[in-house]
C-alpha positions in Angstrom: -6.5 -5.8 32.3 -9.1 -2.8 32.3 -12.7 -4.2 33.9 -16.1 -2.6 34.2 -19.1 -3.4 36.6 -22.2 -4.2 34.9 -25.7 -3.6 37.2 -29.1 -4.9 36.3 -30.3 -1.2 37.3 -34.1 -2.0 38.6 -36.9 0.1 37.4 -37.3 3.6 40.0 -33.8 3.4 40.8 -31.7 7.0 40.2 -28.8 6.6 38.2 -26.0 8.2 40.8 -24.6 7.3 44.0 -26.8 10.1 46.2 -29.9 10.7 47.0 -31.3 13.7 48.6 -35.1 12.5 48.8 -34.0 9.1 50.1 -35.4 7.5 46.8 -33.2 4.3 46.0 -30.4 4.9 43.7 -27.0 3.2 42.6 -25.3 2.6 46.3 -27.8 0.7 47.5 -26.8 -1.7 44.8 -23.0 -1.7 44.1 -21.1 -1.3 47.6 -17.4 -1.3 45.6 -16.0 2.7 46.0 -14.6 4.8 43.2 -17.0 3.6 40.4 -19.3 5.9 38.2 -21.7 5.1 35.2 -20.7 5.4 32.4 -23.3 6.5 30.8 -27.0 7.4 31.9 -30.8 5.3 32.6 -33.8 7.2 33.3 -35.5 6.3 36.3 -38.2 4.7 35.1 -36.0 2.4 32.5 -34.4 -0.4 33.6 -31.5 -3.0 32.4 -27.6 -2.6 31.8 -25.4 -0.1 33.5 -21.8 0.4 32.9 -19.8 1.3 35.7 -16.1 1.8 35.8 -13.2 3.8 37.8 -11.7 4.9 35.0 -12.4 8.2 33.8 -11.0 7.8 30.1 -13.0 4.6 30.4 -16.0 5.8 31.4 -15.2 9.0 28.3 -15.0 6.3 25.7 -18.1 4.3 26.7 -20.3 7.2 27.2 -18.9 9.5 23.9 -21.3 9.7 21.5 -18.3 9.8 18.6 -17.4 6.3 19.6 -20.8 5.1 18.2 -20.9 2.2 20.9 -24.1 0.3 19.9 -26.7 0.0 22.3 -29.9 -2.6 22.3 -32.8 -1.5 23.7 -35.9 -3.4 24.2 -39.1 -1.7 24.3 -42.7 -2.9 25.3 -44.9 -0.2 23.3 -48.7 0.3 23.0 -50.0 -1.0 20.2 -48.4 -3.3 17.1 -46.0 -0.9 15.3 -46.5 -1.4 11.4 -43.4 -2.2 9.0 -43.7 1.6 7.4 -43.6 2.7 11.2 -40.8 0.6 11.4 -38.7 2.2 8.6 -39.4 5.5 9.7 -37.5 4.5 13.2 -34.3 3.0 11.3 -34.4 6.1 8.6 -34.0 8.4 11.7 -36.7 10.5 13.1 -36.9 14.6 13.9 -38.0 15.0 17.3 -37.9 19.1 17.2 -34.7 19.6 18.8 -32.9 17.1 17.3 -33.3 14.4 14.0 -32.1 10.9 15.3 -29.5 9.0 13.8 -30.8 5.6 11.5 -30.5 2.7 13.8 -32.0 -0.7 13.6 -35.6 -1.2 14.9 -37.5 -4.6 14.7 -40.3 -6.4 16.4 -39.5 -9.1 18.4 -41.2 -11.5 20.3 -41.3 -10.9 24.3 -37.9 -11.7 25.7 -37.9 -15.1 27.6 -35.2 -13.5 30.0 -37.6 -11.2 31.2 -38.4 -10.1 35.1 -41.9 -8.9 36.5 -41.6 -5.1 36.7 -42.2 -3.7 40.0 -45.2 -2.0 39.4 -46.3 -3.6 36.3 -47.0 -1.3 33.4 -50.7 -0.5 32.6 -52.9 -2.6 30.7 -55.5 -1.7 28.4 -58.0 -4.3 27.9 -58.3 -3.2 23.9 -54.9 -2.1 22.9 -52.4 -4.6 22.6 -48.7 -4.2 22.9 -45.6 -5.2 21.0 -41.9 -5.8 21.9 -39.7 -3.6 19.5 -35.7 -4.0 19.9 -33.4 -1.1 18.5 -30.2 -0.6 18.2 -28.9 3.1 18.6 -25.4 4.2 18.3 -26.3 7.5 20.3 -28.3 8.0 23.8 -29.8 11.2 24.1 -32.2 12.1 26.7 -35.3 10.2 26.8 -34.5 9.3 23.0 -36.1 6.0 22.7 -39.4 6.8 24.7 -39.4 10.4 22.0 -39.1 7.8 18.8 -41.7 5.5 19.9 -43.9 8.6 20.6 -43.4 10.3 17.4 -44.3 7.0 15.2 -47.7 6.9 17.8 -46.8 4.0 20.1 -45.5 5.4 23.0 -43.1 3.3 25.1 -44.8 1.5 28.2 -41.4 -0.3 29.4 -38.0 0.2 28.4 -34.9 -2.4 29.0 -31.4 -1.8 27.9 -30.3 -4.9 27.4 -26.2 -4.0 25.9 -23.7 -1.6 25.6 -21.1 -2.4 23.2 -19.9 -5.9 23.9 -21.9 -6.2 27.0 -25.3 -7.7 27.8 -27.6 -8.4 30.6 -27.1 -11.8 30.5 -27.3 -13.7 34.0 -28.3 -10.1 35.7 -31.4 -10.5 37.6 -32.8 -6.8 38.8 -30.4 -5.1 41.3 -27.8 -7.9 40.5 -24.4 -7.0 39.3 -20.8 -8.4 38.2 -17.5 -7.5 37.0 -16.3 -7.8 33.4 -13.2 -7.3 31.0 -12.7 -4.6 29.0 -12.0 -6.3 25.4 -8.6 -6.2 24.6 -9.4 -4.7 21.4 -10.5 -1.6 23.3 -13.7 0.1 23.3 
C-alpha cells in the first residue's frame, strides 16, 4: 500500500528542501530522502503539507482537476458578516481569476492550536475571528486574497486537512507516515 508523509509545517519554513539563504526549509524537518511536497504552503502559512516519493500520487494530490478538498483555518481581522461569508462561498473575482465556490463559516478558535512564533499582530480596538474554508482549488495566496477582498485580512493561516489527511496529533515540525486510502486519491 502506498504511503505519504504528513508534516505540520511551521510558520517561516520554506516549502522546499534547499535554501540558498540558509532559511529553515523542509530538510530541517523531514530527514527522508526522495520525497517531495504534493502542493505548497507559503512561508507565512502553517499546517499540513503532504509529501510523497511517488510522482503520479504527487500529481493526483496536487492536480486541481481532481478537486481534492483542502480545509484551512484563517484568523482574520474583524468579524465577517453573514453577507461577507456568502461572498466567499459564491466565489470572488480576484482580478486574475475568479475563485470557485467554497464552504466558508465562522468557527471558534480551534482548541488544538499551538502558539505561533512570532505571534500575530494584535490591535486593541479591532477584534479577530476564525474562519474555516474548504476549497477544492489552491491558487497562489488564494485564501489571503479572498479574505482581504471581503475586507478581513488574514492574520494567521493554517491548513488543517488535505483530502483524507489532517494535522490531528501533529505539533509544528512533527511528521508521520500515513497510508493512502485503498479507494485512491
